[in-house]
C-alpha positions as CSV (number, residue, x, y, z in Angstrom):
1,X,71.2,-48.1,-28.8
2,X,72.6,-45.2,-30.9
3,X,69.2,-43.3,-30.5
4,X,69.4,-43.8,-26.8
5,X,72.9,-42.2,-26.7
6,X,71.9,-39.3,-29.0
7,X,68.8,-38.6,-26.8
8,X,71.0,-38.7,-23.7
9,X,73.4,-36.2,-25.2
10,X,70.5,-33.8,-25.9
11,X,69.4,-34.1,-22.2
12,X,71.4,-31.6,-20.1
13,X,71.7,-33.6,-16.8
14,X,72.3,-36.9,-18.6
15,X,74.9,-35.2,-20.8
16,X,76.8,-34.1,-17.7
17,X,76.7,-37.7,-16.4
18,X,78.1,-39.1,-19.6
19,X,80.8,-36.5,-19.9
20,X,81.7,-37.1,-16.2
21,X,82.0,-40.8,-16.9
22,X,84.2,-40.2,-19.9
23,X,86.4,-37.9,-17.8
24,X,86.8,-40.5,-15.1
25,X,87.6,-43.2,-17.7
26,X,90.3,-40.9,-19.1
27,X,91.9,-40.5,-15.7
28,X,91.8,-44.2,-15.2
29,X,93.6,-44.9,-18.5
30,X,96.1,-42.2,-17.7
31,X,96.9,-44.0,-14.4
32,X,97.2,-47.3,-16.2
33,X,100.2,-45.9,-18.2
34,X,101.7,-43.8,-15.3
35,X,105.1,-45.2,-14.4
36,X,105.6,-46.5,-10.8
37,X,108.7,-45.4,-8.9
38,X,111.6,-47.8,-9.1
39,X,110.6,-49.6,-12.3
40,X,112.7,-49.4,-15.5
41,X,110.2,-49.1,-18.3
42,X,112.9,-49.5,-21.0
43,X,113.7,-52.9,-19.5
44,X,110.0,-53.7,-19.2
45,X,109.6,-53.0,-22.9
46,X,112.5,-55.2,-23.7
47,X,111.1,-58.1,-21.6
48,X,107.7,-57.7,-23.3
49,X,109.3,-57.9,-26.7
50,X,111.1,-61.1,-25.7
51,X,108.2,-62.8,-23.8
52,X,105.5,-61.5,-26.0
53,X,102.4,-63.5,-24.9
54,X,104.2,-66.4,-23.3
55,X,103.2,-65.7,-19.7
56,X,100.9,-67.8,-17.6
57,X,97.1,-67.9,-18.1
58,X,95.9,-66.1,-15.0
59,X,98.5,-63.4,-15.2
60,X,97.3,-62.7,-18.8
61,X,93.7,-62.7,-17.6
62,X,94.6,-60.1,-14.9
63,X,96.7,-58.2,-17.4
64,X,93.6,-58.1,-19.7
65,X,91.4,-56.8,-16.9
66,X,94.0,-54.1,-16.1
67,X,94.2,-52.9,-19.7
68,X,97.9,-54.1,-20.0
69,X,99.0,-52.2,-16.9
70,X,99.9,-55.3,-14.8
71,X,102.9,-56.5,-16.9
72,X,104.1,-52.9,-16.9
73,X,103.8,-52.5,-13.1
74,X,102.2,-49.1,-13.5
75,X,100.4,-47.1,-10.8
76,X,97.1,-48.8,-11.6
77,X,98.7,-52.2,-12.3
78,X,96.3,-54.1,-10.0
79,X,93.3,-52.5,-11.6
80,X,89.9,-53.4,-10.1
81,X,90.7,-57.1,-9.6
82,X,91.3,-56.8,-5.8
83,X,87.9,-55.2,-5.4
84,X,86.2,-57.9,-7.4
85,X,87.9,-60.6,-5.4
86,X,86.9,-58.9,-2.1
87,X,83.3,-58.6,-3.3
88,X,83.2,-62.3,-4.2
89,X,84.7,-63.3,-0.9
90,X,82.2,-61.1,1.0
91,X,79.3,-62.7,-1.0
92,X,80.6,-66.2,-0.1
93,X,81.1,-65.3,3.6
94,X,77.5,-63.9,3.8
95,X,76.3,-67.5,3.5
96,X,78.4,-68.8,6.4
97,X,78.7,-65.8,8.8
98,X,75.3,-64.9,10.4
99,X,76.4,-61.3,11.1
100,X,77.0,-60.6,7.4
101,X,73.6,-62.2,6.6
102,X,71.9,-60.0,9.1
103,X,73.6,-56.9,7.7
104,X,72.4,-57.9,4.2
105,X,68.8,-58.0,5.4
106,X,69.0,-54.6,7.1
107,X,68.7,-52.8,3.8
108,X,70.7,-49.7,2.9
109,X,72.4,-49.2,6.2
110,X,73.5,-52.9,6.3
111,X,74.7,-52.7,2.7
112,X,76.8,-49.6,3.5
113,X,78.5,-51.6,6.3
114,X,79.2,-54.5,3.9
115,X,80.6,-52.0,1.4
116,X,82.9,-50.6,4.1
117,X,84.2,-54.2,4.9
118,X,84.7,-54.7,1.2
119,X,86.9,-51.6,0.9
120,X,89.1,-52.7,3.8
121,X,89.4,-56.2,2.4
122,X,90.3,-54.7,-1.0
123,X,93.2,-52.8,0.4
124,X,94.4,-55.9,2.3
125,X,94.3,-58.0,-0.9
126,X,96.0,-55.2,-2.8
127,X,99.0,-55.3,-0.5
128,X,99.2,-59.1,-0.9
129,X,98.8,-59.0,-4.7
130,X,101.2,-56.0,-5.1
131,X,103.9,-57.8,-3.0
132,X,103.4,-61.0,-5.0
133,X,103.6,-59.3,-8.4
134,X,106.7,-57.3,-7.3
135,X,108.3,-60.6,-6.2
136,X,107.5,-62.2,-9.5
137,X,109.0,-59.3,-11.3
138,X,112.2,-59.5,-9.4
139,X,112.6,-63.2,-10.0
140,X,111.6,-62.9,-13.7
141,X,108.5,-65.2,-13.3
142,X,106.3,-62.3,-14.3
143,X,107.6,-62.9,-17.9
144,X,107.8,-66.7,-17.5
145,X,111.6,-66.6,-16.7
146,X,112.4,-65.4,-20.2
147,X,114.1,-62.2,-18.9
148,X,117.3,-62.8,-16.9
149,X,117.1,-60.5,-13.9
150,X,120.8,-60.8,-13.3
151,X,121.4,-59.0,-16.6
152,X,121.1,-55.2,-15.9
153,X,119.7,-54.8,-19.4
154,X,116.6,-56.7,-18.4
155,X,116.2,-55.9,-14.7
156,X,112.6,-54.7,-14.2
157,X,113.5,-53.2,-10.8
158,X,117.2,-52.1,-11.2
159,X,119.4,-52.7,-8.1
160,X,122.3,-50.2,-8.6
161,X,120.3,-47.0,-8.1
162,X,121.9,-45.8,-4.8
163,X,118.6,-46.5,-3.0
164,X,118.2,-49.5,-0.7
165,X,116.3,-52.2,-2.4
166,X,113.9,-52.8,0.6
167,X,112.9,-49.1,0.4
168,X,112.3,-49.3,-3.4
169,X,110.2,-52.4,-3.0
170,X,108.2,-50.8,-0.1
171,X,107.5,-47.7,-2.1
172,X,106.5,-49.7,-5.1
173,X,104.0,-51.9,-3.2
174,X,102.6,-48.8,-1.4
175,X,102.2,-47.0,-4.8
176,X,100.3,-50.0,-6.4
177,X,98.1,-50.4,-3.3
178,X,97.3,-46.6,-3.3
179,X,96.5,-47.0,-7.0
180,X,94.0,-49.7,-6.2
181,X,92.4,-47.4,-3.6
182,X,92.1,-44.6,-6.2
183,X,90.6,-47.0,-8.8
184,X,88.0,-48.1,-6.3
185,X,87.2,-44.4,-5.6
186,X,86.9,-43.6,-9.3
187,X,84.5,-46.6,-9.7
188,X,82.3,-45.4,-6.9
189,X,82.3,-41.9,-8.4
190,X,81.0,-43.3,-11.7
191,X,78.3,-45.2,-9.8
192,X,77.2,-42.2,-7.8
193,X,77.6,-39.3,-10.3
194,X,78.0,-41.0,-13.7
195,X,76.2,-43.6,-15.8
196,X,76.4,-47.4,-15.2
197,X,78.1,-49.5,-12.5
198,X,81.5,-47.9,-12.0
199,X,83.6,-51.0,-11.4
200,X,82.0,-52.7,-14.5
201,X,82.7,-49.6,-16.6
202,X,86.3,-49.6,-15.6
203,X,86.8,-53.3,-16.5
204,X,85.0,-52.7,-19.8
205,X,87.4,-49.8,-20.5
206,X,90.5,-52.0,-19.7
207,X,89.4,-54.8,-22.0
208,X,88.4,-52.4,-24.8
209,X,91.7,-50.6,-24.6
210,X,93.5,-53.8,-25.7
211,X,91.3,-54.8,-28.6
212,X,92.7,-52.6,-31.4
213,X,96.4,-53.6,-30.7
214,X,95.7,-57.3,-30.2
215,X,93.4,-57.4,-33.3
216,X,96.2,-55.8,-35.3
217,X,98.8,-58.3,-34.1
218,X,96.5,-61.2,-35.2
219,X,96.2,-59.5,-38.6
220,X,99.9,-59.1,-38.9
221,X,100.8,-62.6,-37.9
222,X,97.9,-64.6,-39.5
223,X,97.0,-62.6,-42.6
224,X,93.9,-60.9,-43.8
225,X,91.9,-64.0,-44.5
226,X,92.2,-65.4,-41.0
227,X,91.7,-62.0,-39.5
228,X,88.4,-61.5,-41.5
229,X,87.2,-64.9,-40.4
230,X,88.1,-64.1,-36.7
231,X,86.0,-60.9,-37.0
232,X,83.1,-62.8,-38.4
233,X,83.3,-65.4,-35.6
234,X,83.5,-62.6,-33.0
235,X,80.3,-61.0,-34.4
236,X,78.5,-64.4,-34.1
237,X,79.8,-64.9,-30.6
238,X,78.6,-61.4,-29.6
239,X,75.2,-62.1,-31.0
240,X,75.0,-65.4,-29.1
241,X,76.1,-63.7,-25.9
242,X,73.5,-60.9,-26.3
243,X,70.8,-63.5,-26.9
244,X,71.6,-65.6,-23.9
245,X,72.3,-62.6,-21.5
246,X,68.9,-61.2,-22.4
247,X,67.1,-64.6,-22.0
248,X,65.1,-65.1,-18.8
249,X,62.3,-67.3,-17.5
250,X,59.5,-65.2,-16.0
251,X,57.7,-66.8,-13.1
252,X,54.2,-65.1,-12.8
253,X,53.3,-63.8,-9.3
254,X,49.8,-62.7,-8.2
255,X,49.3,-60.5,-5.1
256,X,46.0,-60.8,-3.2
257,X,44.1,-57.7,-2.3
258,X,44.6,-56.5,1.3
259,X,42.9,-53.8,3.3
260,X,45.3,-51.7,5.4
261,X,43.3,-48.9,7.2
262,X,41.0,-47.4,4.6
263,X,43.2,-48.2,1.6
264,X,43.2,-51.3,-0.6
265,X,46.6,-52.8,-1.5
266,X,47.6,-55.7,-3.8
267,X,45.5,-57.3,-6.5
268,X,48.4,-56.8,-9.0
269,X,50.3,-59.3,-11.2
270,X,54.0,-59.3,-11.7
271,X,56.8,-61.8,-12.4
272,X,60.1,-63.0,-11.0
273,X,62.8,-62.8,-13.8
274,X,65.2,-65.8,-13.6
275,X,68.1,-65.2,-16.0
276,X,69.5,-68.1,-18.0
277,X,73.0,-66.9,-17.0
278,X,72.2,-66.2,-13.4
279,X,75.8,-66.5,-12.3
280,X,77.4,-64.0,-14.6
281,X,81.1,-64.3,-15.2
282,X,82.1,-65.3,-11.7
283,X,82.3,-69.1,-12.4
284,X,84.8,-68.4,-15.3
285,X,87.0,-66.4,-12.9
286,X,86.8,-69.2,-10.2
287,X,87.6,-71.9,-12.8
288,X,90.5,-70.0,-14.3
289,X,92.0,-69.3,-10.8
290,X,91.7,-73.0,-9.9
291,X,93.4,-74.2,-13.1
292,X,96.3,-71.8,-12.4
293,X,97.3,-73.8,-9.3
294,X,99.1,-76.6,-11.3
295,X,101.1,-73.9,-13.2
296,X,101.9,-72.1,-9.9
297,X,103.0,-75.5,-8.4
298,X,105.4,-76.1,-11.3
299,X,107.1,-72.7,-10.9
300,X,108.6,-73.8,-7.7
301,X,110.8,-76.4,-9.4
302,X,113.6,-76.4,-11.9
303,X,112.0,-76.7,-15.3
304,X,114.9,-78.7,-16.7
305,X,114.7,-81.4,-13.9
306,X,111.0,-82.1,-13.6
307,X,109.8,-85.5,-12.3
308,X,107.5,-87.8,-14.2
309,X,104.2,-86.7,-12.7
310,X,105.3,-83.0,-12.9
311,X,105.9,-83.5,-16.7
312,X,102.4,-85.0,-16.9
313,X,101.0,-82.0,-15.2
314,X,102.9,-79.7,-17.4
315,X,101.7,-81.4,-20.6
316,X,98.1,-82.0,-19.6
317,X,97.0,-79.5,-17.0
318,X,99.2,-76.5,-17.9
319,X,98.8,-76.7,-21.7
320,X,95.6,-74.9,-22.9
321,X,95.6,-76.9,-26.2
322,X,95.3,-80.3,-24.5
323,X,91.9,-81.9,-24.5
324,X,92.2,-82.7,-20.7
325,X,92.8,-79.1,-19.9
326,X,89.8,-78.0,-21.9
327,X,87.6,-80.7,-20.4
328,X,88.6,-79.9,-16.8
329,X,88.1,-76.1,-17.5
330,X,84.6,-76.8,-19.0
331,X,83.5,-79.1,-16.1
332,X,84.9,-76.6,-13.5
333,X,82.8,-73.8,-15.0
334,X,79.6,-75.9,-14.9
335,X,80.3,-76.9,-11.2
336,X,81.0,-73.3,-10.1
337,X,77.9,-72.1,-12.0
338,X,75.6,-74.3,-10.0
339,X,77.6,-73.5,-6.8
340,X,77.4,-69.7,-7.3
341,X,73.7,-69.8,-8.3
342,X,72.9,-71.8,-5.2
343,X,74.5,-69.3,-2.8
344,X,73.2,-66.1,-4.5
345,X,69.5,-67.1,-5.1
346,X,67.7,-68.6,-2.2
347,X,64.3,-70.0,-3.3
348,X,63.1,-70.5,0.3
349,X,63.8,-66.8,1.2
350,X,62.0,-65.6,-2.0
351,X,59.0,-67.8,-1.2
352,X,58.8,-66.6,2.3
353,X,58.9,-62.9,1.2
354,X,56.2,-63.6,-1.3
355,X,54.1,-65.3,1.3
356,X,54.7,-62.4,3.7
357,X,53.3,-59.8,1.3
358,X,50.4,-62.0,0.0
359,X,52.0,-63.1,-3.2
360,X,51.7,-66.5,-4.8
361,X,52.5,-68.3,-8.1
362,X,49.2,-69.3,-9.8
363,X,48.6,-73.0,-9.3
364,X,51.3,-73.3,-6.6
365,X,50.6,-73.2,-2.8
366,X,52.5,-70.5,-0.9
367,X,55.4,-71.4,1.3
368,X,57.4,-74.6,0.8
369,X,55.7,-75.8,-2.4
370,X,56.6,-72.4,-4.0
371,X,60.2,-72.8,-2.8
372,X,60.4,-76.2,-4.3
373,X,58.9,-75.0,-7.6
374,X,61.4,-72.1,-7.8
375,X,64.2,-74.5,-7.1
376,X,63.0,-76.9,-9.8
377,X,62.8,-74.1,-12.4
378,X,66.2,-72.6,-11.4
379,X,67.9,-76.0,-11.7
380,X,66.4,-76.5,-15.2
381,X,67.5,-73.1,-16.6
382,X,70.9,-73.2,-14.9
383,X,72.0,-76.1,-17.0
384,X,71.8,-74.3,-20.4
385,X,73.4,-71.3,-18.7
386,X,76.3,-73.3,-17.4
387,X,76.8,-75.0,-20.8
388,X,76.7,-71.6,-22.5
389,X,79.4,-70.2,-20.1
390,X,81.6,-73.2,-20.6
391,X,81.4,-73.1,-24.4
392,X,82.1,-69.4,-24.6
393,X,85.0,-69.7,-22.2
394,X,86.8,-72.5,-24.0
395,X,86.5,-70.8,-27.4
396,X,89.9,-69.0,-26.9
397,X,91.5,-72.5,-26.4
398,X,90.3,-73.6,-29.9
399,X,91.4,-70.3,-31.4
400,X,94.8,-71.0,-29.7
401,X,95.0,-74.3,-31.6
402,X,93.7,-72.8,-34.9
403,X,95.9,-69.6,-35.0
404,X,99.1,-70.5,-33.2
405,X,100.4,-70.8,-29.6
406,X,101.8,-67.3,-29.5
407,X,98.4,-65.7,-30.2
408,X,96.3,-67.4,-27.6
409,X,97.2,-65.4,-24.5
410,X,96.7,-62.1,-26.4
411,X,93.4,-63.2,-27.8
412,X,90.8,-60.9,-26.2
413,X,87.8,-61.8,-28.5
414,X,86.4,-64.8,-26.7
415,X,85.5,-66.1,-23.3
416,X,85.6,-63.8,-20.3
417,X,86.4,-60.6,-22.3
418,X,83.3,-60.9,-24.5
419,X,81.0,-61.9,-21.6
420,X,82.1,-58.8,-19.6
421,X,82.0,-56.3,-22.4
422,X,78.6,-57.4,-23.7
423,X,77.1,-57.6,-20.2
424,X,78.4,-54.2,-19.2
425,X,77.3,-52.6,-22.5
426,X,73.8,-54.0,-22.2
427,X,73.5,-52.9,-18.6
428,X,74.8,-49.4,-19.3
429,X,72.3,-48.9,-22.2
430,X,69.5,-50.1,-20.0
431,X,70.4,-47.5,-17.4
432,X,70.5,-44.8,-20.0
433,X,67.1,-45.8,-21.4
434,X,65.5,-46.0,-17.9
435,X,66.8,-42.5,-17.0
436,X,65.5,-41.2,-20.4
437,X,62.1,-42.7,-19.6
438,X,61.9,-40.8,-16.3
439,X,62.5,-37.5,-18.2
440,X,60.5,-38.1,-21.4
441,X,57.0,-39.6,-21.4
442,X,56.2,-38.8,-25.1
443,X,56.1,-42.5,-25.9
444,X,53.4,-43.2,-23.4
445,X,51.2,-40.2,-24.5
446,X,51.1,-41.0,-28.2
């Protein structure tokens, strides 16, 4: 990997792409710390010191993806999450809306139209999410009601400023929405003129920005021995994630020879790569969002006067250390893995495309038998992929129990964070190596 980066830096056009990517990442991190109008950052800092890591799970997941910008309500507070949500929604709607399915099959022009719809939906979701987070900040729920918003010393959005509150809130929501638009544009700039997938690189940057501080907090609170053991476990987890992310089942495909005019086509052998983790990190995000619903439900009631079933929900489905919470989280990830793989990989469509171009799997008849064979293979390799996603994702819960409750929500070394960082890192290195291969053929001539 280091040799690939050193070779890329010695190549003029690749060096420009890498420096351009670094510059965009710098702008993104600057926006993540840029104050939003109407927010008192002295009070935000005071609330952060009181609440520490005691906010709800999904808010901390979003805060991790924004590089710590969400709880500070900065200009880029929403980060790239509205775009990710919009992309997932469009992918799901493609299955049920024939118009979107038709656009997907039209190639580059259809994909450009879907991208345009994704941008519009991203801005709509950004308005909703910005309004929700501003409302949570005003009521104190952004910090789990640990900061009294009636006390001027802890008011995140001060009231006695001489400006009408409705105007302050409107400007704040518009600023955060505009920040999401800028982040989306920066990600597309990296994709077009930089190295790697822009949105993935920005998420990688946000998570990586929190690692040093959170690692140091674990060292300070748990001691050197536990910190060293955590680092060792992290390295083992990363090695496991790299191994599984690279693992794939290759289905051999043979193409028959065809005469088109005076030219002979086909007669080649290739393969269909089916990854063990075909679903990526999407099932983890779905499961985390669904498990947040019980916590969201409890926030509408007085915490001191909860009923019997509400106390049961609080102790079992809102406590990350409880075995029922961990079991439900694990089972939801397995379910969503199968669900997402089923809607993103269509064996019937792949079999029809192979048949159309004269391709077949050796020993399998083209058409329906090929589709059934692909479906059988996919269902077999999805099980270890789903178990792998579930085990990696519940690791922070066990670290929560092992370290202490205050450290879980700030623990960025397991689950979703590692999956995203390793996946993005591998994909970026692959892109650099492929571009180097286009410019340097020495390895093939030796």
